[in-house]
C-alpha positions in Angstrom: 161.1 -165.9 -78.9 164.0 -165.4 -76.5 163.6 -166.5 -73.0 165.8 -165.1 -70.2 167.8 -167.6 -68.2 165.6 -166.8 -65.1 162.5 -167.4 -67.2 164.0 -170.7 -68.4 164.7 -171.7 -64.8 161.1 -171.0 -63.9 159.9 -173.3 -66.7 162.4 -175.9 -65.4 160.9 -175.8 -61.9 157.5 -176.4 -63.3 158.8 -179.5 -65.0 160.5 -180.6 -61.8 157.3 -180.3 -59.8 155.5 -182.4 -62.5 158.4 -184.9 -62.2 157.8 -185.2 -58.5 161.4 -184.1 -57.7 160.7 -180.7 -56.1 161.7 -180.8 -52.5 159.1 -179.8 -50.0 160.4 -178.9 -46.5 159.6 -176.2 -44.0 163.1 -175.8 -42.9 165.6 -175.0 -45.7 168.7 -177.1 -46.0 172.2 -175.5 -46.3 174.7 -175.9 -49.1 178.3 -174.9 -48.9 179.9 -173.8 -52.2 183.7 -174.0 -52.0 185.9 -172.4 -54.7 189.7 -172.2 -54.4 192.2 -172.0 -57.2 196.0 -172.0 -56.8 197.7 -169.6 -59.1 194.8 -168.3 -61.2 191.1 -167.6 -60.8 188.2 -168.9 -62.9 186.1 -166.0 -64.2 183.0 -168.2 -64.1 182.8 -168.3 -60.3 180.3 -165.4 -59.8 178.0 -166.8 -62.5 178.2 -170.3 -61.0 177.3 -169.0 -57.5 174.4 -167.0 -58.9 173.0 -170.2 -60.6 173.3 -172.2 -57.4 171.7 -169.5 -55.4 168.8 -169.4 -57.8 168.5 -173.2 -57.5 168.5 -172.9 -53.8 165.7 -170.3 -53.7 163.4 -172.7 -55.6 164.6 -176.0 -54.0 164.5 -174.6 -50.5 168.2 -174.5 -49.5 170.4 -171.7 -48.3 173.8 -171.2 -50.1 176.9 -170.2 -48.2 180.1 -169.6 -50.2 183.7 -169.7 -49.2 187.2 -169.8 -50.5 188.6 -170.6 -47.1 189.6 -174.2 -46.5 189.4 -173.6 -42.7 185.7 -174.0 -43.1 186.3 -177.7 -43.5 186.0 -178.6 -39.8 183.6 -181.2 -38.5 181.8 -178.6 -36.4 181.1 -176.4 -39.5 180.4 -179.2 -42.0 177.6 -180.5 -39.7 175.5 -177.5 -40.8 175.3 -178.6 -44.5 173.4 -181.1 -46.5 175.7 -180.8 -49.5 179.1 -179.4 -50.3 180.0 -178.1 -53.7 183.5 -178.1 -55.2 183.3 -175.5 -58.0 186.4 -174.1 -59.6 188.8 -175.8 -57.3 192.3 -176.7 -58.5 195.3 -178.3 -56.8 195.7 -179.3 -53.2 193.1 -177.2 -51.4 192.7 -179.0 -48.1 195.2 -180.1 -45.5 195.3 -183.5 -43.8 193.0 -182.4 -40.9 190.5 -180.8 -43.2 190.5 -183.9 -45.5 189.8 -186.2 -42.6 186.9 -184.0 -41.4 185.4 -183.9 -45.0 185.7 -187.7 -45.2 183.8 -188.0 -42.0 181.2 -185.7 -43.3 180.5 -187.8 -46.4 180.6 -191.0 -44.3 178.0 -189.5 -42.0 175.6 -189.1 -45.0 176.6 -185.8 -46.6 176.2 -184.9 -50.2 178.7 -183.7 -52.8 178.4 -181.9 -56.1 181.5 -181.4 -58.2 181.5 -179.0 -61.1 184.1 -178.9 -63.9 187.5 -178.3 -62.2 186.5 -180.4 -59.1 188.4 -183.2 -60.9 191.5 -181.0 -61.2 191.8 -181.1 -57.4 193.6 -183.2 -54.8 195.5 -185.6 -56.9 197.4 -186.8 -53.8 194.2 -187.8 -51.9 193.0 -191.2 -53.2 189.7 -191.1 -51.2 188.7 -187.8 -52.9 189.7 -189.1 -56.3 187.2 -192.0 -55.7 184.5 -189.6 -54.5 184.7 -187.2 -57.4 185.0 -190.1 -59.8 188.1 -189.3 -61.8 191.1 -187.0 -62.4 191.6 -184.3 -65.0 194.3 -185.3 -67.5 194.1 -182.6 -70.3 191.8 -180.6 -72.5 192.0 -179.4 -76.1 192.5 -175.6 -76.5 189.5 -173.3 -76.4 185.9 -174.2 -76.0 184.8 -176.2 -79.1 181.3 -177.3 -79.8 180.7 -181.0 -79.3 177.9 -183.5 -79.1 176.9 -185.2 -75.8 174.9 -188.4 -75.5 172.5 -189.2 -72.6 173.1 -192.8 -71.8 171.2 -193.1 -68.5 167.6 -192.0 -67.8 165.6 -192.2 -64.6 167.9 -189.6 -63.0 166.9 -185.9 -62.4 170.2 -184.7 -63.9 169.3 -186.2 -67.3 165.5 -186.7 -67.5 165.0 -183.1 -68.8 167.7 -183.4 -71.4 167.5 -184.4 -75.1 169.1 -187.7 -76.1 171.7 -185.7 -78.1 172.9 -182.4 -76.6 175.2 -180.1 -78.6 176.9 -177.5 -76.6 180.1 -175.5 -76.2 182.5 -175.9 -73.2 186.0 -176.8 -72.2 186.1 -180.6 -72.7 188.1 -182.5 -70.1 190.0 -185.7 -70.8 190.2 -187.9 -67.7 192.5 -190.4 -66.1 192.0 -192.8 -63.1 188.2 -193.0 -63.7 186.3 -194.7 -61.0 184.6 -197.7 -62.7 182.1 -197.9 -59.8 180.3 -194.6 -60.8 177.0 -194.5 -62.8 177.7 -192.6 -66.0 175.0 -190.3 -67.1 176.4 -188.8 -70.3 179.3 -189.2 -72.7 180.9 -187.0 -75.3 181.4 -188.0 -78.9 185.1 -187.4 -79.6 184.4 -187.5 -83.4 182.5 -184.2 -83.1 185.5 -182.2 -81.9 189.3 -182.4 -81.9 191.4 -183.3 -78.9 189.6 -186.1 -77.1 191.8 -188.9 -75.6 189.4 -191.2 -73.8 188.1 -193.0 -76.9 184.7 -194.3 -77.7 183.5 -194.2 -74.1 184.3 -190.7 -72.7 182.2 -190.0 -69.6 181.3 -186.4 -68.9 178.9 -186.7 -66.0 178.2 -189.3 -63.4 176.8 -190.0 -59.9 177.3 -192.7 -57.2 176.6 -193.5 -53.6 180.0 -193.4 -52.0 181.3 -194.2 -48.5 178.0 -193.4 -46.9 177.2 -190.3 -48.9 176.1 -189.2 -52.4 178.3 -187.7 -55.1 177.3 -186.0 -58.4 179.8 -184.7 -61.0 179.5 -182.8 -64.2 182.5 -181.8 -66.4 180.6 -178.8 -67.8 180.8 -175.3 -66.4 184.0 -173.8 -67.6 182.5 -170.7 -69.2 180.3 -168.0 -67.5 177.7 -168.6 -70.2 177.3 -172.2 -69.1 175.6 -171.1 -65.9 173.0 -169.2 -67.9 172.3 -172.0 -70.3 168.8 -173.5 -69.6 169.7 -177.1 -70.3 172.9 -177.0 -68.3 170.9 -175.4 -65.4 168.4 -178.3 -65.6 171.3 -180.7 -65.5 173.0 -179.2 -62.5 169.7 -178.8 -60.7 169.1 -182.6 -61.1 172.5 -183.2 -59.6 171.5 -181.2 -56.5 168.3 -183.1 -56.2 170.3 -186.3 -56.1 173.0 -185.0 -53.7 170.5 -183.5 -51.3 168.7 -186.8 -51.1 166.0 -187.2 -48.5 167.6 -184.6 -46.2 168.2 -187.1 -43.4 170.2 -185.8 -40.5 173.9 -186.5 -40.7 174.8 -189.6 -38.6 178.4 -189.3 -37.4 178.2 -192.7 -35.7 178.6 -194.1 -39.2 181.8 -192.2 -39.9 184.6 -194.6 -40.5 187.5 -192.1 -40.7 188.9 -190.6 -37.5 189.9 -187.0 -37.0 193.6 -186.5 -37.6 195.4 -185.7 -34.3 196.7 -182.2 -34.3 200.4 -182.0 -35.0 201.0 -179.7 -32.0 200.1 -182.6 -29.7 203.3 -184.4 -30.8 206.6 -183.6 -29.2 210.0 -184.7 -30.5 212.3 -185.3 -27.5 216.1 -185.7 -28.2 217.5 -188.5 -26.0 221.0 -188.7 -27.5 222.9 -186.8 -30.2 226.2 -186.5 -31.9 226.1 -190.1 -33.0 228.5 -191.8 -35.5 226.4 -193.4 -38.2 223.6 -195.1 -36.3 222.0 -198.0 -38.3 219.4 -199.9 -36.4 217.8 -200.2 -32.9 215.8 -202.8 -30.9 213.7 -202.2 -27.8 213.9 -204.5 -24.8 210.7 -205.5 -23.0 211.4 -203.1 -20.1 211.7 -200.2 -22.6 215.5 -199.9 -22.8 216.7 -199.2 -26.3 219.7 -200.8 -27.9 221.0 -198.9 -30.9 224.0 -199.8 -33.0 226.4 -197.9 -35.2 228.0 -198.9 -38.5 231.6 -198.7 -37.1 230.7 -201.2 -34.3 229.6 -199.1 -31.4 226.6 -200.3 -29.4 224.7 -197.9 -27.1 221.9 -198.3 -24.6 219.3 -195.8 -23.6 217.5 -196.3 -20.3 214.1 -194.5 -20.0 214.0 -195.0 -16.3 217.1 -192.9 -15.8 217.0 -191.0 -19.1 220.6 -191.8 -19.6 222.6 -193.3 -22.4 226.0 -195.2 -22.5 228.3 -197.1 -24.7 227.9 -200.8 -23.8 230.0 -202.6 -26.5 232.4 -202.1 -29.4 232.0 -204.8 -31.9 234.9 -205.5 -34.3 233.7 -205.1 -37.8 234.9 -204.5 -41.4 233.9 -200.9 -42.3 235.0 -200.4 -45.9 232.3 -199.2 -48.4 229.0 -199.5 -46.6 229.9 -202.5 -44.5 229.9 -202.6 -40.7 227.5 -203.3 -37.9 224.2 -203.2 -39.7 221.4 -204.8 -37.8 220.1 -205.7 -34.3 217.0 -207.5 -33.1 215.7 -208.7 -29.7 214.4 -212.3 -29.5 210.7 -212.5 -28.9 211.5 -214.8 -25.9 214.0 -212.3 -24.5 212.4 -212.5 -21.0 213.4 -216.2 -20.8 216.5 -216.4 -23.0 218.1 -212.9 -23.0 219.0 -213.3 -26.7 220.0 -210.4 -28.9 220.9 -210.8 -32.6 223.5 -208.8 -34.5 224.2 -208.7 -38.2 227.7 -207.5 -39.0 230.6 -207.6 -41.5 233.2 -210.0 -40.4 236.5 -208.2 -40.0 238.6 -211.1 -41.3 236.7 -212.8 -44.1 234.2 -211.7 -46.8 231.0 -212.7 -45.1 228.3 -210.7 -43.4 227.5 -212.6 -40.2 224.2 -213.1 -38.3 224.9 -214.2 -34.8 223.0 -214.5 -31.5 224.4 -213.2 -28.2 223.4 -213.1 -24.6 222.5 -209.7 -23.1 223.8 -209.8 -19.5 222.6 -206.9 -17.3 223.3 -203.9 -19.4 225.6 -205.1 -22.2 226.1 -207.8 -24.9 228.3 -210.7 -23.8 230.5 -210.9 -26.9 232.0 -214.2 -25.7 228.6 -215.8 -25.8 228.3 -215.4 -29.6 226.8 -218.3 -31.5 226.8 -218.0 -35.3 223.5 -218.4 -37.0 224.0 -217.6 -40.7 226.7 -216.2 -43.0 226.1 -214.4 -46.3 229.0 -214.6 -48.7 229.8 -211.2 -50.3 232.5 -209.6 -52.5 234.4 -206.7 -51.0 236.4 -205.4 -54.0 233.5 -203.2 -55.1 230.8 -201.1 -53.4 227.7 -201.2 -52.7 224.4 -202.2 -51.0 224.4 -204.2 -47.8 220.8 -204.3 -46.6 221.2 -205.7 -43.1 217.9 -205.1 -41.3 216.5 -207.7 -38.8 212.8 -208.2 -37.8 210.8 -211.1 -36.2 207.3 -212.0 -37.3 204.5 -213.1 -34.9 205.6 -216.8 -35.2 209.2 -216.5 -34.1 210.7 -216.4 -37.6 213.6 -214.0 -38.2 213.7 -212.0 -41.4 217.1 -210.6 -42.6 217.5 -208.2 -45.5 220.5 -208.4 -47.8 221.6 -206.0 -50.6 222.6 -206.8 -54.1 226.3 -206.3 -53.3 226.8 -204.8 -56.8 228.7 -201.8 -58.1 226.1 -199.5 -59.8 228.4 -196.8 -61.1 229.2 -198.2 -64.5 225.6 -198.7 -65.7 224.5 -195.0 -66.2 221.9 -195.4 -63.5 220.1 -198.3 -65.2 220.2 -202.0 -64.7 223.7 -203.2 -63.6 223.7 -206.4 -65.6 227.3 -206.4 -67.0 227.9 -210.0 -68.2 231.5 -209.4 -69.5 234.2 -211.7 -68.1 235.7 -210.3 -64.9 232.7 -208.0 -64.3 230.6 -210.1 -62.0 230.7 -207.4 -59.3 228.8 -205.2 -61.8 226.1 -207.7 -62.4 223.2 -207.9 -60.0 221.8 -210.9 -62.0 224.3 -212.9 -60.1 222.8 -211.9 -56.7 219.4 -210.3 -56.6 217.9 -212.5 -59.4 219.9 -215.6 -58.6 217.8 -218.2 -56.8 221.0 -219.8 -55.5 222.4 -216.8 -53.8 221.5 -215.0 -50.5 222.2 -211.5 -51.7 219.5 -209.0 -52.9 216.9 -210.9 -50.8 214.9 -210.9 -47.6 215.6 -214.2 -45.9 213.3 -216.0 -43.4 214.7 -218.5 -40.9 214.0 -219.9 -37.5 217.1 -219.5 -35.4 218.2 -222.3 -33.0 219.2 -221.5 -29.5 222.5 -223.3 -29.9 223.3 -221.5 -33.2 222.3 -222.3 -36.8 218.8 -222.3 -38.0 215.8 -224.2 -39.4 213.8 -223.4 -42.5 210.2 -222.5 -41.8 207.6 -223.9 -44.1 206.3 -221.6 -46.8 209.4 -219.9 -48.1 209.8 -219.2 -51.8 211.6 -222.5 -52.7 211.0 -225.7 -50.8 214.0 -227.4 -49.2 215.8 -229.6 -51.7 214.8 -227.6 -54.8 217.8 -227.8 -57.1 219.7 -224.5 -57.7 217.9 -222.6 -55.0 218.4 -221.5 -51.4 215.5 -222.4 -49.1 216.2 -219.4 -46.8 214.8 -217.0 -49.5 211.5 -215.4 -48.7 211.6 -212.6 -51.3 214.2 -212.0 -54.0 214.8 -209.3 -56.6 215.8 -206.6 -54.1 218.4 -203.9 -54.7 219.1 -202.5 -51.2 216.3 -203.4 -48.8 217.9 -201.4 -46.1 215.2 -201.3 -43.4 212.3 -203.8 -43.1 209.5 -204.5 -40.7 207.0 -207.3 -40.2 203.4 -206.9 -39.1 203.2 -209.4 -36.3 199.4 -209.7 -36.6 199.3 -210.4 -40.4 202.9 -211.5 -40.8 203.1 -209.2 -43.9 206.6 -208.2 -44.7 207.4 -204.5 -45.5 210.6 -202.9 -46.8 211.9 -199.9 -48.6 214.1 -200.6 -51.6 216.6 -198.0 -52.7 216.4 -197.7 -56.5 219.0 -196.8 -59.3 220.0 -193.3 -60.2 218.9 -192.7 -63.9 216.8 -189.5 -64.0 215.2 -190.1 -67.4 213.8 -193.1 -69.3 216.0 -194.5 -72.0 214.7 -196.2 -75.2 218.0 -198.2 -75.3 218.2 -199.2 -71.6 214.8 -198.9 -70.0 213.1 -196.9 -67.2 214.5 -194.2 -65.1 215.3 -195.0 -61.5 212.6 -195.5 -58.9 212.5 -196.3 -55.2 210.0 -198.6 -53.8 208.0 -199.4 -50.7 207.1 -203.1 -50.9 204.6 -205.4 -49.2 204.9 -209.2 -49.3 201.9 -211.1 -48.0 203.5 -214.3 -49.4 206.9 -215.1 -50.8 207.8 -213.7 -54.3 210.1 -212.2 -56.8 210.3 -208.3 -56.9 212.2 -207.8 -60.1 215.6 -206.3 -59.6 217.7 -205.9 -61.8 215.3 -206.9 -64.6 212.5 -204.6 -63.6 211.9 -201.6 -61.4 208.8 -199.8 -60.0 205.5 -201.4 -61.2 207.4 -203.9 -63.3 208.9 -201.4 -65.7 211.2 -203.6 -67.8 214.8 -203.0 -68.5 216.2 -204.1 -71.9 218.8 -206.8 -72.2 221.9 -204.8 -72.8 225.3 -205.9 -74.2 227.9 -203.9 -72.3 230.6 -204.8 -74.7 228.9 -204.0 -78.0 226.7 -201.2 -76.3 223.6 -202.6 -78.1 220.1 -203.2 -76.7 217.9 -206.3 -77.0 214.3 -206.9 -76.1 212.8 -205.8 -72.8 212.5 -208.5 -70.1 209.0 -210.0 -69.6 207.7 -209.6 -66.1 205.3 -212.6 -66.6 208.1 -214.9 -67.6 211.3 -213.4 -66.4 214.5 -215.2 -67.5 218.0 -214.8 -65.9 220.4 -215.8 -68.7 223.5 -214.2 -67.1 226.7 -216.4 -67.1 227.1 -215.3 -63.5 223.8 -216.8 -62.5 224.2 -220.1 -60.6 220.5 -220.6 -60.0 217.3 -221.2 -62.0 217.1 -219.4 -65.4 213.3 -219.0 -65.3 212.2 -216.9 -62.3 208.8 -216.5 -60.7 206.6 -213.7 -62.2 207.7 -210.3 -61.0 205.5 -208.5 -58.4 204.8 -204.8 -58.2 205.5 -202.7 -55.1 203.0 -200.9 -52.9 204.5 -197.5 -53.7 207.1 -196.4 -56.2 208.5 -193.0 -57.2 211.4 -191.4 -59.2 213.5 -188.3 -58.5 210.9 -186.2 -60.2 207.3 -185.8 -59.0 205.6 -189.1 -59.1 202.5 -189.3 -61.4 201.0 -192.0 -59.1 202.1 -190.8 -55.7 202.8 -187.0 -56.0 202.5 -186.6 -52.2 205.9 -188.1 -51.7 207.5 -185.0 -53.3 210.7 -184.9 -55.4 214.5 -184.9 -55.0 216.8 -187.5 -53.4 215.1 -190.7 -52.4 215.7 -193.6 -50.0 212.5 -195.0 -48.5 212.3 -197.3 -45.5 209.6 -199.2 -43.8 208.5 -198.8 -40.2 206.0 -200.6 -38.1 202.3 -201.2 -38.5 200.9 -199.6 -35.3 198.4 -201.5 -33.3 197.1 -199.7 -30.2 196.4 -202.9 -28.3 200.0 -204.0 -28.5 201.1 -201.2 -26.2 200.2 -200.4 -22.6 198.2 -197.2 -22.2 200.4 -194.2 -21.3 200.2 -190.5 -21.3 202.7 -190.3 -24.2 201.5 -193.2 -26.4 200.1 -192.7 -29.9 196.3 -192.4 -30.2 193.8 -194.9 -31.7 193.7 -192.9 -34.9 196.9 -194.7 -36.1 195.6 -198.2 -35.4 196.4 -200.5 -38.3 198.4 -197.8 -40.2 201.9 -198.6 -41.7 204.5 -195.9 -41.0 207.1 -195.4 -43.8 209.9 -192.8 -43.8 212.3 -191.2 -46.3 216.0 -191.0 -45.5 216.7 -188.4 -48.1 213.5 -186.3 -48.1 213.2 -186.3 -44.3 209.5 -187.1 -44.1 207.4 -189.7 -42.3 204.0 -190.9 -43.7 201.3 -193.3 -42.8 199.7 -195.8 -45.2 196.1 -196.7 -44.5 195.1 -200.1 -45.9 192.0 -202.1 -46.2 191.4 -205.6 -44.8 193.3 -207.1 -47.8 196.3 -205.0 -47.3 195.6 -202.7 -50.3 196.5 -199.1 -49.8 193.6 -196.7 -49.3 195.5 -193.5 -48.5 199.0 -192.1 -48.0 199.2 -189.3 -45.5 201.9 -187.1 -44.0 202.8 -187.4 -40.3 204.0 -184.3 -38.6 204.2 -182.6 -42.0 205.8 -179.4 -40.7 208.8 -181.4 -39.3 211.8 -182.3 -41.4 213.5 -185.3 -39.9 217.3 -185.5 -40.1 217.8 -188.5 -42.4 215.5 -190.9 -40.4 217.3 -194.3 -40.3 215.2 -196.6 -38.1 211.8 -196.5 -36.3 210.2 -198.6 -33.6 207.4 -198.2 -31.0 208.3 -198.6 -27.4 206.2 -200.6 -24.9 204.4 -197.3 -23.9 203.2 -196.7 -27.5 205.6 -193.8 -28.1 207.8 -193.8 -31.2 211.5 -194.1 -31.1 213.4 -192.8 -34.1 217.1 -192.9 -35.1 218.3 -190.0 -37.2 221.5 -190.6 -39.2 222.3 -186.9 -39.5 223.3 -184.5 -42.3 226.7 -185.7 -43.5 227.5 -189.2 -44.8 230.0 -191.5 -43.2 230.7 -189.2 -40.3 229.7 -188.2 -36.8 226.9 -185.6 -36.9 225.5 -183.4 -34.1 222.0 -183.9 -35.6 222.5 -187.7 -35.6 220.2 -188.6 -32.8 218.0 -191.0 -30.9 214.7 -189.3 -30.4 211.3 -190.2 -28.9 208.1 -188.8 -30.4 205.4 -188.5 -27.7 201.7 -187.7 -28.0 200.0 -185.7 -25.3 
């Protein structure tokens, strides 16, 4: 005897009443069904909506449907007990809508994801955790396969047989959240094209971030939504997501609403600059900003005027010049300013301390602190950023000082005689060399420096330099230090290869790094998340074994330090020229990341242009080539939670340095469009929030 799907649903409801799961409430709940596909439309949407409407009639909830992401506002979401993502693909919500949806779940909202809900928002880590996984692929067609129920005691499975054979489009998954409770799996031996192996989840649920989330991978075909057992399955998912119908409690929402972009204003303070490199802000709010060819300028916010205050003599071939500036934490007492520059007479990059008298640097007061020996016959990579931590230690970044142009964009590790300038093993991975590092010292007022406790190599360790805090850097051009945690952050400019090579190793990646403690970060033996280069004989053009990140060895004849290095560490973020599989939000194209500050609202006086509390504890990073600024939200252990765009409609003109002023507004140096020249769009700007 054939039973219509409506008749089957009526039988299901009788079973649910007997199960004790039927929801009794005078006032119906509301459910929002959201469908949005980019580029194509699922033909199952109308049938899916009809099924959910039928479920709502019998479980006492009202169904609203939308394909408009503008419905994801806090004011609108407060109306709903559960939100359904059905037939959603791609990036369907903007940053503001994402934040409001996060707050909705944190306030106790429910979520039901059907089928393509996992093919959605790959760039939003929080959502990926909520929905429980990401679509990776699926075999062609809709083959028949066998499902196994592995968890009972849940309304989504209690009405299903132990083995359930059905037809659908079977998803393979990546980045599965191991915190979910899996309800059913699929037997990959019963069809062709599965890639998850013996344990291939197809439906799950979990309490997440204050709310409740249910997901089923079924539901590709219109027939699915008229299939009695599938209707039972989804109905049980709604029973779980709806929960006890408690009112939403937004006092429990952890996420904050994203400030509207139109409340930020970019104010140009100076323009037509000639290769600006770094800036430092004095306690009274004046900004010192330096240029590669030696010019030093000062901006005074009290008068809104800029002027040239010094011209430092520097060597300017290749990328050398005046690279870094920092203000001493005790500036109010000692008036000390630090410059890092290329000595015009000898092959060293010099760190010196000067007195700042009135409104200029007293060049005659120079006291030399530290010199980094370099080679000047070949380009490239200077590093040169300065930053103090919260304990008075000064960090200095140095590049690998290596020519990259004879290595086809892979590891420059040329060990042939006379080719040391093409071998970054002699610098970045050399424990006895200051190049390709971030150094940490404590400057002395009279010049020179002491070594603070806790650097990578204790003082006196043979074949090492005690100044080294982190090593294995290529070109850590701009760094920052979180003065509360003393975590070090830097962007490292990666090599140029656009494709992986079986003979050489991985394609080029850039990195954003975090060092909570001293360590080795891999270059030139590794790149990205410890992707290993092969030992390569440049004379014979033959490849050896890949380097081992657990036990890295520097066997170059140009190495004057230890042969066995500390284990290589992975970066916080890494990405190639192409779209990044791990961090697609960063985009594609040219690349050159840099690290800005971690913003803490309590470090700045309240003002009518300072940044809001929303950004408290977030790291700002920026991209010189791609022109964006993003924020990194981290947990208490410093692990990244989310990566979000800042002022996404604004393309910045090669942002070069970033620092917050005493009033909590952001100062930004833009290098400008053209390299090695003066640019009208090379600017000092202030970003204000109103």
